[in-house]
C-alpha positions as CSV (number, residue, x, y, z in Angstrom):
1,M,75.6,132.5,65.2
2,F,79.2,131.5,65.0
3,T,82.2,131.1,67.2
4,G,85.0,132.6,65.1
5,I,86.7,129.1,64.9
6,V,87.5,128.4,61.1
7,T,86.6,124.8,60.1
8,A,87.8,125.0,56.5
9,I,89.2,127.1,53.7
10,G,87.1,127.7,50.7
11,T,88.2,128.7,47.1
12,V,86.0,130.9,45.0
13,Q,85.3,129.0,41.8
14,S,83.4,131.6,40.1
15,A,81.4,134.8,40.6
16,E,78.6,135.7,38.2
17,Q,76.2,138.8,38.3
18,L,72.7,137.6,38.2
19,G,71.1,140.5,39.9
20,D,72.9,139.7,43.0
21,L,76.5,138.2,42.7
22,R,76.1,134.4,42.5
23,V,79.4,132.9,44.1
24,R,80.3,129.3,43.9
25,I,82.7,128.2,46.7
26,E,84.7,125.0,46.6
27,C,85.1,123.5,49.9
28,P,85.8,120.1,51.9
29,Y,82.4,119.8,53.7
30,D,80.0,117.0,53.1
31,P,77.2,118.4,50.9
32,A,74.6,116.3,52.9
33,D,75.3,118.5,55.8
34,M,74.9,121.8,53.8
35,A,71.2,122.3,53.7
36,I,69.7,124.9,51.3
37,G,69.0,127.9,53.4
38,A,71.6,127.1,56.0
39,S,74.2,129.7,57.1
40,I,78.1,129.6,56.5
41,A,80.2,132.4,57.5
42,C,82.6,133.4,54.6
43,S,85.5,135.2,56.0
44,G,83.2,136.6,58.6
45,A,80.2,137.5,56.4
46,C,77.0,135.2,57.0
47,M,75.9,133.8,53.7
48,T,72.9,131.6,52.9
49,V,73.5,128.4,50.9
50,V,71.3,128.6,47.8
51,D,72.7,125.5,46.0
52,R,75.4,122.7,46.7
53,G,76.9,119.7,45.1
54,G,79.9,117.3,44.9
55,E,80.9,114.9,47.6
56,K,82.7,115.0,51.0
57,G,86.2,116.3,50.6
58,N,85.4,117.8,47.2
59,S,82.2,119.7,47.4
60,W,81.0,123.2,46.7
61,F,78.0,125.5,47.7
62,A,76.7,128.7,46.2
63,V,75.7,132.0,47.8
64,D,73.9,135.1,46.5
65,V,76.0,138.1,47.7
66,S,74.0,141.5,47.6
67,G,75.6,144.6,46.3
68,E,75.3,145.9,49.9
69,S,77.4,143.0,51.1
70,V,80.0,143.4,48.3
71,S,80.5,147.1,49.1
72,K,80.8,146.3,52.9
73,T,83.3,143.6,52.6
74,A,87.0,143.4,51.8
75,R,88.0,144.2,48.3
76,A,88.3,141.4,45.9
77,M,87.3,138.7,48.4
78,W,84.6,137.4,46.1
79,D,86.9,137.4,43.1
80,A,87.5,133.9,41.5
81,G,90.5,132.2,43.1
82,G,90.1,134.0,46.3
83,K,90.5,132.1,49.6
84,L,87.7,132.3,52.3
85,N,87.6,131.3,56.0
86,L,84.6,129.0,56.4
87,E,82.6,128.3,59.5
88,T,79.1,126.6,59.7
89,A,76.5,127.9,61.8
90,L,76.7,127.0,65.7
91,K,74.5,124.3,66.8
92,L,73.0,123.9,70.3
93,G,75.5,122.0,72.3
94,D,78.4,122.8,70.3
95,E,81.6,123.9,72.0
96,L,82.0,127.8,72.1
97,G,85.8,127.8,71.5
98,G,86.0,131.4,70.3
99,H,83.5,134.1,71.2
100,I,79.9,134.9,70.1
101,V,80.0,136.0,66.5
102,T,77.0,137.2,64.4
103,G,78.5,137.0,60.9
104,H,77.8,140.9,60.5
105,V,80.8,142.8,59.1
106,D,80.9,146.1,60.9
107,A,83.7,147.6,58.8
108,V,86.8,146.8,56.8
109,G,90.2,147.4,58.4
110,E,93.6,147.7,56.7
111,V,96.7,145.7,57.6
112,E,99.6,148.3,58.6
113,D,102.3,145.7,59.5
114,V,103.1,142.1,59.7
115,A,106.1,140.9,61.7
116,E,107.2,137.4,62.8
117,T,108.1,137.0,66.5
118,A,109.5,133.7,67.9
119,G,107.4,131.6,65.3
120,S,104.1,133.7,65.9
121,H,103.1,136.8,63.9
122,T,102.2,140.2,65.1
123,V,99.7,141.9,62.9
124,K,98.7,145.6,63.3
125,I,95.5,146.7,61.8
126,R,93.9,150.1,61.4
127,A,90.2,150.1,62.3
128,P,88.1,153.2,61.2
129,R,86.9,155.7,63.7
130,E,83.3,154.3,64.1
131,L,84.8,151.1,65.6
132,A,87.7,152.6,67.6
133,A,85.6,153.0,70.8
134,Y,84.6,149.2,70.7
135,I,88.1,147.7,70.5
136,A,90.1,147.2,73.7
137,P,93.0,145.5,75.0
138,K,92.3,141.8,75.9
139,G,88.9,142.2,74.3
140,S,87.7,139.9,71.4
141,I,87.4,140.8,67.8
142,T,86.7,138.9,64.6
143,V,89.1,139.3,61.7
144,D,88.0,137.6,58.4
145,G,85.9,135.4,60.5
146,V,88.7,134.4,63.1
147,S,88.1,135.0,66.7
148,L,91.0,136.8,68.1
149,T,92.3,138.7,71.2
150,V,93.4,142.2,70.9
151,N,96.9,142.8,72.5
152,E,97.1,146.6,72.4
153,V,95.3,149.6,70.9
154,T,96.7,152.9,69.7
155,D,94.4,155.8,69.1
156,N,95.2,157.7,65.9
157,D,94.7,161.6,65.4
158,D,92.1,161.2,62.8
159,G,89.8,159.1,65.3
160,S,90.7,155.8,63.8
161,C,92.7,153.3,66.0
162,T,95.4,150.7,65.3
163,F,95.3,147.3,67.1
164,A,97.7,144.6,67.5
165,L,97.1,140.9,67.4
166,N,99.3,138.0,68.1
167,I,98.7,135.1,65.9
168,I,99.9,131.8,66.8
169,P,101.5,129.3,64.2
170,H,98.4,127.2,64.1
171,T,96.0,129.8,63.3
172,W,98.4,131.4,60.9
173,E,98.7,128.1,59.0
174,V,94.9,126.8,58.9
175,T,93.3,130.1,58.1
176,T,93.7,132.7,55.4
177,L,95.5,135.0,57.9
178,G,98.9,133.6,56.8
179,R,98.3,135.5,53.5
180,L,98.1,139.0,55.3
181,A,100.5,141.7,54.1
182,P,100.6,145.6,54.5
183,D,97.7,147.1,52.8
184,S,95.6,144.0,52.9
185,Q,92.0,144.6,53.6
186,V,90.3,142.6,56.3
187,N,86.5,142.2,57.5
188,L,86.0,143.4,61.1
189,E,83.3,142.5,63.5
190,I,83.4,143.9,67.0
191,D,82.6,141.9,70.1
192,V,78.7,141.9,70.6
193,L,79.2,142.7,74.2
194,A,81.1,145.8,73.4
195,R,78.2,146.8,71.1
196,Y,75.8,146.8,73.8
197,L,78.0,148.3,76.5
198,K,78.6,151.2,74.2
199,R,74.7,151.6,73.6
200,M,74.1,151.6,77.5
201,E,76.8,154.2,77.9
202,S,75.4,156.5,75.4
203,L,72.0,156.3,77.1
204,R,73.4,156.8,80.4
205,N,75.2,160.0,79.2
206,Q,71.8,161.4,77.7
207,A,70.0,161.0,81.1
């Protein structure tokens, strides 16, 4: 489990096809704290550490990314040179600064517009129709591993929806969100509470 609070930015050093895609990611974490088998969220996708090395401030870890994971995440995010939002798994007693995040990407969204407003940035993202019912104003959503609050939602004729976010300067600067531009793809994870509420609603309607 994660909270959607990014603790570092990683850089993809290499990606090699070894059955699954073996991706090596440069990061500032202490390798002593990255146990083999531990989970690290990479721009919202939970990955398992299979190797690590270096020293604190200049370390790396490796993950095996399945073909399924590659197909369900934003295009080119695993390419060498790519930047990733990183978060280590939540420990018992840690502060829950964002919201409960599972690290499972539900769908890929597309950035429609980015505009600066009084130092902050308004970002509009189109989510596919299968996620539209789970996104609501003032609700939580995870975008590339970052816990954010939805400001407004517009339903589109094709069943998809476009939601707007206000991203403060700090978040813009310390995450990869500052690189967003129209047509960028982003990993989306809906709020786990919305998932269960939708399921309860569907069962009630069947009764």
